DSSP file (Angstrom, degrees, kcal/mol; ACC not computed):
  #  RESIDUE AA STRUCTURE BP1 BP2  ACC     N-H-->O    O-->H-N    N-H-->O    O-->H-N    TCO  KAPPA ALPHA  PHI   PSI    X-CA   Y-CA   Z-CA
    1    1 A M     >>       0   0    0      0, 0.0     4,-2.2     0, 0.0     5,-1.6   0.000 360.0 360.0 360.0 -31.4   29.1  -27.3   12.5
    2    2 A A  T  45 +     0   0    0      7,-0.3     8,-0.2     3,-0.2     4,-0.2   0.911 360.0  38.8 -61.5 -41.3   32.5  -27.8   10.7
    3    3 A E  T  45S+     0   0    0      2,-0.1    -1,-0.2     1,-0.1     7,-0.0   0.884 125.9  34.6 -76.8 -39.5   34.3  -26.5   13.8
    4    4 A V  T  45S+     0   0    0      2,-0.1    -2,-0.2     1,-0.1    -1,-0.1   0.927 132.5  23.6 -83.7 -47.6   32.1  -28.1   16.5
    5    5 A V  T  <5S-     0   0    0     -4,-2.2     2,-0.4     1,-0.2    -3,-0.2   0.835  85.4-167.8 -90.0 -36.8   31.1  -31.4   15.0
    6    6 A G    >>< +     0   0    0     -5,-1.6     4,-1.3    -4,-0.2     3,-1.0  -0.706  43.4  71.4  85.2-132.5   33.9  -31.9   12.4
    7    7 A Y  T 34 S+     0   0    0     -2,-0.4     0, 0.0     1,-0.3     0, 0.0  -0.371 104.7  11.8 -64.8 139.5   33.4  -34.7    9.9
    8    8 A P  T >4 S+     0   0    0      0, 0.0     3,-1.7     0, 0.0    -1,-0.3  -0.988 128.2  54.7 -89.7  -1.4   31.5  -34.7    7.6
    9    9 A F  G X4 S+     0   0    0     -3,-1.0     3,-1.2     1,-0.3    -7,-0.3   0.785 100.5  60.7 -67.6 -26.8   30.7  -31.0    7.9
   10   10 A N  G 3< S+     0   0    0     -4,-1.3    -1,-0.3     1,-0.2    -3,-0.2   0.478  98.8  60.6 -78.3   1.3   34.4  -30.0    7.7
   11   11 A Q  G <  S+     0   0    0     -3,-1.7    -1,-0.2    -5,-0.3    -2,-0.2   0.422  81.0 101.3-100.8  -2.3   34.5  -31.6    4.2
   12   12 A I    <   -     0   0    0     -3,-1.2     2,-1.3    -4,-0.2     3,-0.1  -0.743  69.7-138.6 -91.5 120.4   31.8  -29.3    2.7
   13   13 A P    >   -     0   0    0      0, 0.0     3,-1.8     0, 0.0     4,-0.2  -0.642  17.5-167.2 -76.3  99.1   33.1  -26.4    0.6
   14   14 A T  G >  S+     0   0    0     -2,-1.3     3,-1.8     1,-0.3     4,-0.4   0.683  75.3  78.8 -65.5 -18.5   30.7  -23.7    1.8
   15   15 A E  G >  S+     0   0    0      1,-0.3     3,-1.3     2,-0.2     4,-0.3   0.797  81.8  69.1 -58.9 -26.7   31.6  -21.4   -1.1
   16   16 A G  G X  S+     0   0    0     -3,-1.8     3,-0.5     1,-0.2    -1,-0.3   0.698  90.2  61.2 -66.0 -19.0   29.3  -23.4   -3.2
   17   17 A F  G X  S+     0   0    0     -3,-1.8     3,-1.8     1,-0.2    -1,-0.2   0.626  79.8  82.7 -85.0 -12.6   26.3  -22.2   -1.4
   18   18 A S  G X  S+     0   0    0     -3,-1.3     3,-1.3    -4,-0.4     7,-0.2   0.763  78.9  69.4 -64.5 -22.3   26.8  -18.5   -2.2
   19   19 A A  G <  S+     0   0    0     -3,-0.5     6,-1.1    -4,-0.3    -1,-0.3   0.653  88.5  66.1 -68.2 -14.0   25.1  -19.1   -5.6
   20   20 A F  G X> S+     0   0    0     -3,-1.8     4,-1.2     4,-0.3     3,-0.9   0.514  71.4 117.7 -89.5  -4.1   21.7  -19.6   -3.8
   21   21 A K  H <>>S+     0   0    0     -3,-1.3     5,-1.1     1,-0.3     4,-1.0  -0.298  78.9  19.1 -62.4 149.4   21.4  -16.0   -2.5
   22   22 A S  H 345S-     0   0    0      1,-0.2     6,-2.0     3,-0.2    -1,-0.3   0.841 142.8 -55.0  57.2  36.4   18.4  -14.1   -3.9
   23   23 A G  H <45S-     0   0    0     -3,-0.9     6,-2.2     5,-0.2    -2,-0.2   0.927 120.9 -26.3  67.4  45.9   16.7  -17.4   -4.8
   24   24 A V  H ><5S-     0   0    0     -4,-1.2     3,-1.5     3,-0.2    -4,-0.3   0.965 132.4 -31.2  75.1  82.7   19.6  -18.6   -7.0
   25   25 A H  T 3<5S-     0   0    0     -6,-1.1    -3,-0.2    -4,-1.0    -2,-0.1   0.859 126.1 -43.7  46.8  47.9   21.5  -15.6   -8.2
   26   26 A G  T 3 <S+     0   0    0     -5,-1.1    -1,-0.3    -4,-0.2    -3,-0.2   0.507 106.4 118.8  86.1   3.8   18.5  -13.3   -8.3
   27   27 A W  S <  S-     0   0    0     -3,-1.5    -4,-0.2    -4,-0.2    -3,-0.2   0.674  71.0-135.3 -77.1 -15.7   16.0  -15.8   -9.9
   28   28 A G        +     0   0    0     -6,-2.0    59,-1.9    -7,-0.1    60,-0.3   0.691  60.6 128.6  73.1  17.9   13.8  -15.6   -6.8
   29   29 A S        -     0   0    0     -6,-2.2    57,-4.0     1,-0.2    58,-0.3   0.404  65.6  -0.4 -80.9-136.3   13.3  -19.4   -6.7
   30   30 A I  B    S-A   85   0A   0     55,-0.3    55,-0.2    -7,-0.1    -1,-0.2  -0.157  89.6 -96.7 -54.7 140.8   13.9  -21.4   -3.5
   31   31 A C    >>  -     0   0    0     53,-2.5     3,-1.5     1,-0.2     4,-0.7  -0.381  28.9-134.2 -58.4 129.1   15.0  -19.3   -0.5
   32   32 A G  T 34 S+     0   0    0    -12,-0.3    -1,-0.2     1,-0.3     3,-0.1   0.698 101.3  65.6 -62.4 -21.0   18.8  -19.5   -0.4
   33   33 A A  T 3> S+     0   0    0      1,-0.2     4,-0.8     2,-0.1    -1,-0.3   0.785  97.8  56.0 -70.4 -26.0   18.7  -20.1    3.4
   34   34 A L  H <> S+     0   0    0     -3,-1.5     4,-2.8     1,-0.2     5,-0.2   0.822  93.3  68.0 -76.4 -31.4   16.9  -23.4    2.8
   35   35 A V  H  X S+     0   0    0     -4,-0.7     4,-2.3     1,-0.2    -1,-0.2   0.937 103.5  40.1 -61.6 -53.1   19.5  -25.0    0.5
   36   36 A P  H  > S+     0   0    0      0, 0.0     4,-2.5     0, 0.0    -1,-0.2   0.859 115.3  54.4 -65.8 -30.9   22.4  -25.4    3.0
   37   37 A A  H  X S+     0   0    0     -4,-0.8     4,-2.1     2,-0.2    -2,-0.2   0.928 109.8  46.2 -65.0 -43.6   19.9  -26.5    5.6
   38   38 A I  H  X S+     0   0    0     -4,-2.8     4,-2.4     1,-0.2    -1,-0.2   0.891 111.2  53.3 -64.6 -39.3   18.6  -29.2    3.3
   39   39 A Y  H  X S+     0   0    0     -4,-2.3     4,-1.9    -5,-0.2    -2,-0.2   0.927 107.6  50.4 -61.1 -45.3   22.1  -30.2    2.5
   40   40 A A  H  X S+     0   0    0     -4,-2.5     4,-1.5     1,-0.2    -1,-0.2   0.903 110.4  49.8 -60.9 -41.4   23.0  -30.6    6.2
   41   41 A I  H  X S+     0   0    0     -4,-2.1     4,-3.1     1,-0.2    -1,-0.2   0.919 109.2  52.6 -62.3 -42.7   19.9  -32.8    6.7
   42   42 A N  H  < S+     0   0    0     -4,-2.4    -1,-0.2     1,-0.2    -2,-0.2   0.846 107.8  51.3 -62.0 -34.4   20.9  -34.9    3.7
   43   43 A V  H  < S+     0   0    0     -4,-1.9    -1,-0.2    -5,-0.1    -2,-0.2   0.840 120.1  34.2 -70.5 -33.2   24.4  -35.5    5.2
   44   44 A V  H  < S+     0   0    0     -4,-1.5     2,-0.3    -3,-0.2    -2,-0.2   0.866 119.2  36.8 -92.4 -40.9   23.0  -36.6    8.5
   45   45 A A     <  -     0   0    0     -4,-3.1     2,-0.3    -5,-0.2    -1,-0.0  -0.714  58.4-171.4-117.3 162.2   19.8  -38.5    7.7
   46   46 A E    >>  +     0   0    0     -2,-0.3     3,-1.0    -3,-0.0     4,-0.9  -0.927  49.5   4.6-143.0 169.5   18.5  -40.8    5.0
   47   47 A G  H 3> S-     0   0    0     -2,-0.3     4,-2.1     1,-0.2     3,-0.2  -0.214 124.6  -7.6  60.1-140.1   15.3  -42.5    3.9
   48   48 A D  H 3> S+     0   0    0      1,-0.2     4,-2.8     2,-0.2    -1,-0.2   0.841 134.9  56.9 -60.8 -36.3   12.1  -41.6    5.7
   49   49 A D  H <> S+     0   0    0     -3,-1.0     4,-2.4     2,-0.2    -1,-0.2   0.920 107.9  48.0 -62.3 -42.5   13.9  -39.6    8.4
   50   50 A Q  H  X S+     0   0    0     -4,-0.9     4,-2.4    -3,-0.2     5,-0.2   0.938 113.3  46.9 -62.3 -48.0   15.4  -37.4    5.7
   51   51 A V  H  X S+     0   0    0     -4,-2.1     4,-2.6     1,-0.2     5,-0.2   0.918 112.6  50.0 -61.4 -44.8   12.1  -36.8    3.9
   52   52 A K  H  X S+     0   0    0     -4,-2.8     4,-2.3     1,-0.2    84,-0.3   0.906 112.2  47.2 -62.0 -42.6   10.3  -36.1    7.2
   53   53 A M  H  X S+     0   0    0     -4,-2.4     4,-2.6     2,-0.2    -1,-0.2   0.899 112.9  47.7 -69.5 -39.5   12.9  -33.5    8.3
   54   54 A I  H  X S+     0   0    0     -4,-2.4     4,-2.7     2,-0.2     5,-0.2   0.921 112.4  49.8 -67.5 -41.7   13.0  -31.8    5.0
   55   55 A N  H  X S+     0   0    0     -4,-2.6     4,-2.5    -5,-0.2     5,-0.3   0.915 111.5  49.8 -58.9 -42.0    9.2  -31.7    4.9
   56   56 A E  H  X S+     0   0    0     -4,-2.3     4,-2.5    -5,-0.2    -2,-0.2   0.926 112.0  47.5 -62.9 -45.5    9.2  -30.3    8.5
   57   57 A L  H  X S+     0   0    0     -4,-2.6     4,-2.6     2,-0.2    -2,-0.2   0.941 113.8  46.6 -60.6 -49.1   11.8  -27.6    7.5
   58   58 A M  H  X S+     0   0    0     -4,-2.7     4,-2.0     1,-0.2    -2,-0.2   0.914 115.5  44.7 -63.3 -44.4    9.9  -26.5    4.4
   59   59 A A  H  X S+     0   0    0     -4,-2.5     4,-1.5    -5,-0.2    80,-0.2   0.886 112.9  51.6 -68.9 -38.2    6.5  -26.4    6.1
   60   60 A W  H  X S+     0   0    0     -4,-2.5     4,-1.4    -5,-0.3     3,-0.3   0.933 109.6  50.6 -61.3 -45.7    8.0  -24.5    9.1
   61   61 A Y  H  < S+     0   0    0     -4,-2.6     3,-0.5     1,-0.2    20,-0.5   0.921 108.5  51.9 -58.0 -45.5    9.6  -22.0    6.8
   62   62 A K  H  < S+     0   0    0     -4,-2.0    20,-2.3     1,-0.2    -1,-0.2   0.828 117.9  37.2 -60.7 -34.4    6.3  -21.4    5.0
   63   63 A D  H  < S+     0   0    0     -4,-1.5    -1,-0.2    -3,-0.3    -2,-0.2   0.539  93.3 101.1 -98.2  -9.5    4.4  -20.7    8.2
   64   64 A T  S  < S-     0   0    0     -4,-1.4     2,-0.7    -3,-0.5    17,-0.5  -0.617  70.6-126.4 -89.9 133.2    6.9  -18.8   10.4
   65   65 A P  E     -B   80   0B   0      0, 0.0    15,-0.2     0, 0.0    13,-0.1  -0.661  47.2-119.1 -73.7 114.3    6.9  -15.0   10.8
   66   66 A F  E    S+B   79   0B   0     13,-2.5    13,-2.3    -2,-0.7    44,-0.1  -0.796  80.4  37.6-109.0 151.5   10.4  -13.9    9.8
   67   67 A P        +     0   0    0      0, 0.0    -1,-0.2     0, 0.0    46,-0.1   0.490  52.7 162.0 -88.2 141.2   12.7  -12.6   10.9
   68   68 A I  S    S+     0   0    0     44,-0.2     2,-0.4     1,-0.1    45,-0.1   0.921  73.8  60.2 -76.6 -53.1   12.7  -14.0   14.5
   69   69 A Y  S    S-     0   0    0     43,-0.4    47,-0.1    40,-0.1    46,-0.1  -0.632  82.5-149.0 -75.3 128.1   16.3  -12.9   14.9
   70   70 A Q    >   -     0   0    0     -2,-0.4     3,-1.4    42,-0.1    39,-0.1  -0.843  14.8-139.2-103.4 100.2   16.6   -9.2   14.5
   71   71 A P  G >  S+     0   0    0      0, 0.0     3,-2.6     0, 0.0     5,-0.1  -0.222  80.8   3.5 -59.7 145.3   20.0   -8.3   13.0
   72   72 A K  G 3  S-     0   0    0      1,-0.3     3,-0.1     3,-0.0    36,-0.0   0.746 126.4 -70.4  52.8  27.6   21.8   -5.3   14.4
   73   73 A G  G <  S+     0   0    0     -3,-1.4    -1,-0.3     1,-0.2     2,-0.1   0.653  88.4 159.1  68.3  14.3   19.0   -4.8   17.0
   74   74 A M    <   -     0   0    0     -3,-2.6     2,-0.7     1,-0.1    -1,-0.2  -0.369  42.7-138.9 -69.7 149.1   16.7   -3.7   14.2
   75   75 A N        +     0   0    0     -3,-0.1    -1,-0.1    -2,-0.1    -3,-0.0  -0.591  35.9 174.1-106.5  68.4   13.0   -4.0   15.0
   76   76 A L        -     0   0    0     -2,-0.7     2,-0.1    -5,-0.1    -3,-0.0  -0.474  34.7-109.6 -76.8 144.6   12.0   -5.3   11.6
   77   77 A P        -     0   0    0      0, 0.0     2,-0.3     0, 0.0    -1,-0.1  -0.411  32.5-125.8 -68.7 151.2    8.3   -6.3   11.0
   78   78 A T        -     0   0    0     -2,-0.1     2,-0.3   -13,-0.1   -10,-0.0  -0.772  26.7-174.6 -99.4 146.4    7.7  -10.0   10.6
   79   79 A T  E     -B   66   0B   0    -13,-2.3   -13,-2.5    -2,-0.3     2,-0.6  -0.976  23.0-130.2-136.7 151.2    5.9  -11.5    7.7
   80   80 A V  E     -B   65   0B   0     -2,-0.3   -17,-0.1   -15,-0.2   -18,-0.1  -0.904  12.8-160.3-102.6 123.3    4.8  -15.0    6.8
   81   81 A A        -     0   0    0     -2,-0.6   -18,-0.1   -17,-0.5   -19,-0.1   0.860   7.0-157.6 -72.6 -36.6    5.8  -16.1    3.3
   82   82 A D  S    S+     0   0    0    -20,-2.3    80,-0.5   -21,-0.3     2,-0.3   0.771  73.7  62.8  58.3  26.1    3.3  -19.0    2.9
   83   83 A S  S    S-     0   0    0    -21,-0.2    -1,-0.2   -22,-0.2    -2,-0.1  -0.962  79.2-132.1-167.5 156.0    5.9  -20.2    0.4
   84   84 A S  S    S+     0   0    0     -2,-0.3   -53,-2.5    -3,-0.1     2,-0.3   0.373  74.8 112.3 -94.6   2.8    9.5  -21.4    0.2
   85   85 A L  B  >  -A   30   0A   0    -55,-0.2     4,-2.4     1,-0.1   -55,-0.3  -0.607  65.7-141.8 -82.4 133.0   10.1  -19.1   -2.8
   86   86 A C  H  > S+     0   0    0    -57,-4.0     4,-3.2    -2,-0.3     5,-0.4   0.918  99.6  52.8 -56.0 -49.0   12.5  -16.2   -2.3
   87   87 A H  H  > S+     0   0    0    -59,-1.9     4,-1.7   -58,-0.3    -1,-0.2   0.842 111.6  46.0 -65.1 -31.8   10.5  -13.8   -4.4
   88   88 A V  H  > S+     0   0    0    -60,-0.3     4,-2.1    -3,-0.2    -1,-0.2   0.941 116.0  45.7 -71.2 -47.5    7.3  -14.5   -2.5
   89   89 A S  H  X S+     0   0    0     -4,-2.4     4,-1.5     1,-0.2    -2,-0.2   0.935 117.9  41.7 -61.0 -49.9    9.0  -14.2    0.9
   90   90 A V  H  X S+     0   0    0     -4,-3.2     4,-2.9    -5,-0.2     5,-0.2   0.900 112.2  54.8 -67.4 -41.6   10.9  -11.1    0.1
   91   91 A T  H  X S+     0   0    0     -4,-1.7     4,-2.6    -5,-0.4     5,-0.2   0.914 106.1  51.3 -61.2 -43.4    8.0   -9.4   -1.7
   92   92 A K  H  X S+     0   0    0     -4,-2.1     4,-1.9     1,-0.2    -1,-0.2   0.901 112.9  46.8 -60.7 -39.5    5.7   -9.8    1.3
   93   93 A F  H  X S+     0   0    0     -4,-1.5     4,-2.0     2,-0.2     5,-0.2   0.938 112.3  48.1 -66.6 -47.3    8.3   -8.2    3.6
   94   94 A M  H  X>S+     0   0    0     -4,-2.9     5,-1.8     1,-0.2     4,-1.5   0.869 111.9  50.6 -64.2 -35.7    9.1   -5.3    1.2
   95   95 A Q  H  <5S+     0   0    0     -4,-2.6    -1,-0.2    -5,-0.2    -2,-0.2   0.902 108.4  52.3 -66.5 -40.4    5.4   -4.6    0.9
   96   96 A A  H  <5S+     0   0    0     -4,-1.9    -2,-0.2    -5,-0.2    -1,-0.2   0.866 120.1  34.4 -63.4 -35.7    4.9   -4.6    4.7
   97   97 A M  H  <5S-     0   0    0     -4,-2.0    -1,-0.2    -5,-0.1    -2,-0.2   0.606 102.4-132.2 -91.8 -13.9    7.7   -2.1    5.0
   98   98 A N  T  <5 +     0   0    0     -4,-1.5    -3,-0.2    -5,-0.2    -4,-0.1   0.965  58.7 139.4  56.8  54.8    7.0   -0.2    1.8
   99   99 A I      < -     0   0    0     -5,-1.8    -1,-0.2    -6,-0.1    -2,-0.1  -0.876  53.9-108.9-125.8 157.2   10.6   -0.3    0.8
  100  100 A P    >   -     0   0    0      0, 0.0     3,-1.8     0, 0.0     6,-0.2  -0.372  38.0-102.2 -79.7 166.7   12.4   -0.9   -2.5
  101  101 A R  T 3  S+     0   0    0      1,-0.3     6,-0.1    -2,-0.1     5,-0.1   0.823 119.4  54.0 -58.6 -35.3   14.4   -4.1   -3.2
  102  102 A D  T 3  S+     0   0    0      4,-0.1    -1,-0.3     3,-0.0     5,-0.0   0.346  78.5 125.7 -86.8   8.9   17.8   -2.4   -2.6
  103  103 A A    X>  -     0   0    0     -3,-1.8     3,-1.1     1,-0.1     4,-1.0  -0.414  67.6-128.3 -66.7 141.4   16.8   -1.2    0.9
  104  104 A P  H 3> S+     0   0    0      0, 0.0     4,-2.2     0, 0.0     5,-0.2   0.792 105.7  66.9 -62.2 -26.6   19.3   -2.2    3.6
  105  105 A E  H 3> S+     0   0    0      1,-0.2     4,-2.4     2,-0.2     5,-0.2   0.849  95.9  55.6 -63.0 -33.3   16.4   -3.6    5.7
  106  106 A R  H <> S+     0   0    0     -3,-1.1     4,-2.3    -6,-0.2    -1,-0.2   0.934 108.5  46.8 -65.0 -45.1   15.8   -6.3    3.1
  107  107 A K  H  X S+     0   0    0     -4,-1.0     4,-1.9     1,-0.2    -2,-0.2   0.909 113.8  48.1 -63.4 -42.0   19.3   -7.5    3.3
  108  108 A E  H  X S+     0   0    0     -4,-2.2     4,-2.4     2,-0.2    -1,-0.2   0.883 109.8  52.9 -66.6 -38.0   19.2   -7.5    7.1
  109  109 A R  H  X S+     0   0    0     -4,-2.4     4,-2.7     1,-0.2    -2,-0.2   0.920 109.3  48.6 -62.1 -44.2   15.9   -9.3    7.1
  110  110 A C  H  X S+     0   0    0     -4,-2.3     4,-2.2     1,-0.2    -1,-0.2   0.860 110.3  52.2 -66.4 -34.7   17.3  -12.1    4.9
  111  111 A G  H  X S+     0   0    0     -4,-1.9     4,-1.9     2,-0.2    -1,-0.2   0.917 111.5  46.2 -64.7 -43.1   20.3  -12.3    7.2
  112  112 A G  H  X S+     0   0    0     -4,-2.4     4,-2.3     2,-0.2   -43,-0.4   0.915 111.6  51.4 -64.3 -43.2   18.0  -12.7   10.2
  113  113 A L  H  X S+     0   0    0     -4,-2.7     4,-2.5     1,-0.2    -1,-0.2   0.889 107.4  53.6 -60.6 -40.5   15.9  -15.3    8.4
  114  114 A T  H  X S+     0   0    0     -4,-2.2     4,-2.4     1,-0.2    -1,-0.2   0.904 108.6  49.0 -62.7 -41.4   19.1  -17.3    7.5
  115  115 A A  H  X S+     0   0    0     -4,-1.9     4,-2.6     2,-0.2    -1,-0.2   0.901 110.4  52.0 -62.9 -40.4   20.0  -17.4   11.2
  116  116 A D  H  X S+     0   0    0     -4,-2.3     4,-2.5     2,-0.2    -2,-0.2   0.916 110.3  47.3 -62.2 -44.0   16.5  -18.5   12.0
  117  117 A V  H  X S+     0   0    0     -4,-2.5     4,-2.5     2,-0.2    -2,-0.2   0.912 112.7  49.5 -64.9 -42.8   16.6  -21.4    9.4
  118  118 A A  H  X S+     0   0    0     -4,-2.4     4,-2.7     2,-0.2     5,-0.2   0.929 111.9  48.2 -61.5 -45.2   20.1  -22.4   10.7
  119  119 A K  H  X S+     0   0    0     -4,-2.6     4,-2.3     2,-0.2    -2,-0.2   0.925 113.0  47.1 -62.4 -45.8   18.9  -22.4   14.3
  120  120 A F  H  X S+     0   0    0     -4,-2.5     4,-2.2     2,-0.2    -1,-0.2   0.915 113.9  48.5 -62.0 -43.2   15.7  -24.5   13.5
  121  121 A T  H  X S+     0   0    0     -4,-2.5     4,-2.8     2,-0.2    -2,-0.2   0.918 111.3  48.6 -65.9 -44.4   17.8  -27.0   11.4
  122  122 A V  H  X S+     0   0    0     -4,-2.7     4,-2.6     2,-0.2    -1,-0.2   0.912 111.8  50.0 -62.5 -42.3   20.4  -27.5   14.1
  123  123 A A  H  X S+     0   0    0     -4,-2.3     4,-2.3    -5,-0.2    -1,-0.2   0.907 112.2  48.1 -61.6 -41.0   17.7  -28.0   16.7
  124  124 A M  H  X S+     0   0    0     -4,-2.2     4,-2.3     2,-0.2    -2,-0.2   0.917 112.1  48.5 -66.4 -42.9   16.0  -30.5   14.5
  125  125 A L  H  X S+     0   0    0     -4,-2.8     4,-2.5     2,-0.2    -2,-0.2   0.880 110.7  51.5 -65.3 -37.8   19.3  -32.3   13.8
  126  126 A N  H  X S+     0   0    0     -4,-2.6     4,-2.2     2,-0.2    -2,-0.2   0.924 110.2  48.7 -63.0 -44.0   20.1  -32.4   17.5
  127  127 A D  H  <>S+     0   0    0     -4,-2.3     5,-3.6     2,-0.2     6,-0.6   0.890 110.9  51.3 -61.9 -39.1   16.7  -33.9   18.2
  128  128 A F  H ><5S+     0   0    0     -4,-2.3     3,-1.3     4,-0.2    -2,-0.2   0.931 110.5  47.9 -62.2 -46.1   17.3  -36.5   15.5
  129  129 A A  H 3<5S+     0   0    0     -4,-2.5    -2,-0.2     1,-0.3    -1,-0.2   0.854 113.5  47.6 -63.6 -35.0   20.7  -37.4   17.1
  130  130 A D  T 3<5S-     0   0    0     -4,-2.2    -1,-0.3    -5,-0.2    -2,-0.2   0.381 114.4-119.1 -85.8   3.9   19.0  -37.7   20.5
  131  131 A K  T < 5S+     0   0    0     -3,-1.3    -3,-0.2    -4,-0.2    -2,-0.1   0.857  87.0 111.3  58.1  38.5   16.2  -39.8   19.0
  132  132 A K      < +     0   0    0     -5,-3.6     2,-0.2    -6,-0.1    -4,-0.2   0.055  37.2 147.6-123.2  20.7   13.7  -37.1   20.1
  133  133 A L        -     0   0    0     -6,-0.6     2,-0.6    -5,-0.2    -9,-0.1  -0.419  29.9-162.9 -68.4 125.3   12.7  -35.9   16.6
  134  134 A A        +     0   0    0     -2,-0.2     2,-0.3   -81,-0.0     3,-0.2  -0.944  14.8 176.2-106.5 121.2    9.1  -34.7   16.4
  135  135 A T        +     0   0    0     -2,-0.6   -82,-0.1     1,-0.1   -83,-0.0  -0.809  54.0  51.5-120.8 165.9    7.8  -34.5   12.8
  136  136 A G  S    S+     0   0    0      2,-0.3    -1,-0.1    -2,-0.3     3,-0.1   0.487  72.2 114.4  86.7   3.4    4.4  -33.6   11.5
  137  137 A V  S    S+     0   0    0     -3,-0.2     2,-0.4     1,-0.1    -2,-0.1   0.922  80.5  39.0 -68.6 -44.7    4.3  -30.5   13.6
  138  138 A F  S    S+     0   0    0      0, 0.0    -2,-0.3     0, 0.0   -79,-0.2  -0.891  78.9 174.5-107.8 138.0    4.3  -28.4   10.5
  139  139 A K        -     0   0    0     -2,-0.4     3,-0.1   -80,-0.2   -83,-0.0  -0.901  39.1 -83.9-137.2 161.7    2.4  -29.5    7.4
  140  140 A P        -     0   0    0      0, 0.0    21,-0.1     0, 0.0     5,-0.1  -0.343  64.4 -87.6 -60.1 153.2    1.5  -28.3    3.9
  141  141 A S    >>  -     0   0    0     19,-0.4     3,-1.4     1,-0.1     4,-0.8  -0.239  33.0-115.2 -61.6 152.8   -1.6  -26.0    4.0
  142  142 A A  H 3> S+     0   0    0      1,-0.3     4,-1.7     2,-0.2     3,-0.5   0.827 113.7  66.8 -58.5 -33.2   -5.0  -27.7    3.7
  143  143 A V  H 3> S+     0   0    0      1,-0.2     4,-2.7     2,-0.2    -1,-0.3   0.791  91.1  63.1 -62.2 -26.9   -5.5  -25.9    0.4
  144  144 A V  H <> S+     0   0    0     -3,-1.4     4,-3.0     2,-0.2    -1,-0.2   0.934 103.6  47.5 -62.4 -45.0   -2.7  -28.0   -1.1
  145  145 A G  H  X S+     0   0    0     -4,-0.8     4,-1.3    -3,-0.5    -1,-0.2   0.886 111.1  51.8 -61.9 -38.8   -4.7  -31.2   -0.5
  146  146 A E  H  X S+     0   0    0     -4,-1.7     4,-0.6     2,-0.2    -2,-0.2   0.930 113.6  43.2 -63.5 -45.2   -7.7  -29.6   -2.0
  147  147 A C  H >X S+     0   0    0     -4,-2.7     4,-2.6     1,-0.2     3,-1.1   0.932 114.1  50.0 -65.8 -45.2   -5.8  -28.6   -5.1
  148  148 A M  H 3X S+     0   0    0     -4,-3.0     4,-1.8     1,-0.3    -1,-0.2   0.687  90.8  78.6 -72.7 -16.4   -4.0  -31.9   -5.4
  149  149 A A  H 3< S+     0   0    0     -4,-1.3    -1,-0.3    -3,-0.2    -2,-0.2   0.879 116.7  16.1 -56.5 -36.5   -7.3  -33.9   -5.1
  150  150 A C  H X< S+     0   0    0     -3,-1.1     3,-1.5    -4,-0.6     4,-0.2   0.826 127.6  52.6 -99.0 -47.2   -7.9  -33.0   -8.8
  151  151 A H  H >< S+     0   0    0     -4,-2.6     3,-1.5     1,-0.3     6,-0.4   0.718  95.1  68.4 -71.4 -21.3   -4.5  -31.9  -10.0
  152  152 A S  T 3< S+     0   0    0     -4,-1.8    -1,-0.3     1,-0.3    -3,-0.1   0.687  87.7  69.5 -70.0 -15.0   -2.6  -35.0   -8.9
  153  153 A K  T <  S+     0   0    0     -3,-1.5     2,-0.4    -5,-0.2    -1,-0.3   0.666  85.2  83.0 -73.3 -15.9   -4.6  -37.0  -11.5
  154  154 A L  S X  S-     0   0    0     -3,-1.5     3,-1.1    -4,-0.2    -4,-0.0  -0.761  84.7-134.3 -88.3 132.9   -2.5  -35.1  -14.1
  155  155 A E  T 3  S+     0   0    0     -2,-0.4    -1,-0.1     1,-0.3    -3,-0.0   0.829 102.3  45.1 -57.5 -35.2    0.9  -36.7  -14.7
  156  156 A W  T 3  S+     0   0    0     -5,-0.0     2,-0.5    -3,-0.0    -1,-0.3   0.602  90.5  98.5 -87.9 -12.2    2.8  -33.4  -14.5
  157  157 A A    <   +     0   0    0     -3,-1.1     2,-0.3    -6,-0.4    -3,-0.0  -0.643  43.9 128.3 -85.9 126.8    1.1  -31.9  -11.4
  158  158 A H        +     0   0    0     -2,-0.5     2,-0.2     0, 0.0    -2,-0.0  -0.969  16.3 107.6-161.1 165.4    2.9  -32.2   -8.1
  159  159 A G        -     0   0    0     -2,-0.3   -11,-0.1     1,-0.1     4,-0.1  -0.683  47.8-132.1 142.5 167.0    4.0  -30.0   -5.2
  160  160 A K        +     0   0    0     -2,-0.2   -19,-0.4     2,-0.0   -16,-0.1   0.307  65.8 115.3-130.1  -0.1    3.4  -29.0   -1.6
  161  161 A E  S    S-     0   0    0      1,-0.1     2,-1.1   -21,-0.1   -78,-0.1  -0.319  80.0-101.4 -69.8 157.2    3.5  -25.3   -2.0
  162  162 A T    >   -     0   0    0    -80,-0.5     3,-1.1     1,-0.2     4,-0.4  -0.715  38.1-167.9 -80.4 101.0    0.4  -23.2   -1.2
  163  163 A C  T >> S+     0   0    0     -2,-1.1     4,-2.6     1,-0.2     3,-1.3   0.869  77.7  59.3 -60.8 -41.0   -0.8  -22.6   -4.7
  164  164 A T  H 3> S+     0   0    0      1,-0.3     4,-1.3     3,-0.2    -1,-0.2   0.657  86.3  74.9 -71.6 -15.6   -3.4  -19.9   -3.9
  165  165 A S  H <4 S+     0   0    0     -3,-1.1    -1,-0.3   -83,-0.2    -2,-0.2   0.829 118.8  15.8 -65.6 -27.9   -0.9  -17.5   -2.3
  166  166 A C  H <4 S+     0   0    0     -3,-1.3    -2,-0.2    -4,-0.4    -1,-0.1   0.746 135.5  39.8-107.2 -38.9    0.3  -16.7   -5.8
  167  167 A H  H  < S-     0   0    0     -4,-2.6    -3,-0.2     1,-0.2    -2,-0.1   0.498  91.2-146.4 -95.5  -4.4   -2.4  -17.9   -8.1
  168  168 A G     <  -     0   0    0     -4,-1.3    -1,-0.2    -5,-0.3    -2,-0.2  -0.241  56.8 -33.3  66.4-164.1   -5.4  -17.0   -6.1
  169  169 A D    >   -     0   0    0      1,-0.2     3,-1.5    -4,-0.1    -1,-0.1  -0.798  58.6-168.7 -91.3 104.3   -8.5  -19.3   -6.3
  170  170 A P  T 3  S+     0   0    0      0, 0.0    -1,-0.2     0, 0.0    -2,-0.1   0.616  80.5  64.8 -70.4  -9.5   -8.3  -20.6   -9.9
  171  171 A H  T 3         0   0    0      1,-0.2    -3,-0.0    -3,-0.0    -2,-0.0   0.397 360.0 360.0 -95.2   3.7  -11.8  -22.1   -9.5
  172  172 A K    <         0   0    0     -3,-1.5    -1,-0.2     0, 0.0    -4,-0.0   0.461 360.0 360.0 -85.6 360.0  -13.6  -18.7   -9.1
């Protein structure tokens, strides 16, 4: 985008995003592919449009079988993370392939996923620029609403992640 669009994208020091790999230097938190995408949305949109696009990106990521793009012609299996967390997303993939963390397939999968996130974000930004943005296509899982019906009454409880993908059904 820096080369094609120019300002403001040519003002962004992209080296700053390398810290987000492996969910922020191996912490396994938010997927590192999402951070620069969210930043690009923040540069272009504001207010409700910004919130809607970030919600769309996050929910799309949670529901999408990755990788769509198959790096180096690899035929990697696709998995749905059901979460924006790196460790959840990567673990589901490694379990599907029955591979260790340092396997080259994991790195290639994350590269393909990063291309997928970039492509989705650019398409969304183009639709926004053309005033054709459709939001609400992807949403938090229904279970989030069920959990938040009670937990939102607690001052500290908030979120849009699918709680049960990691925590199971806490009410059983």
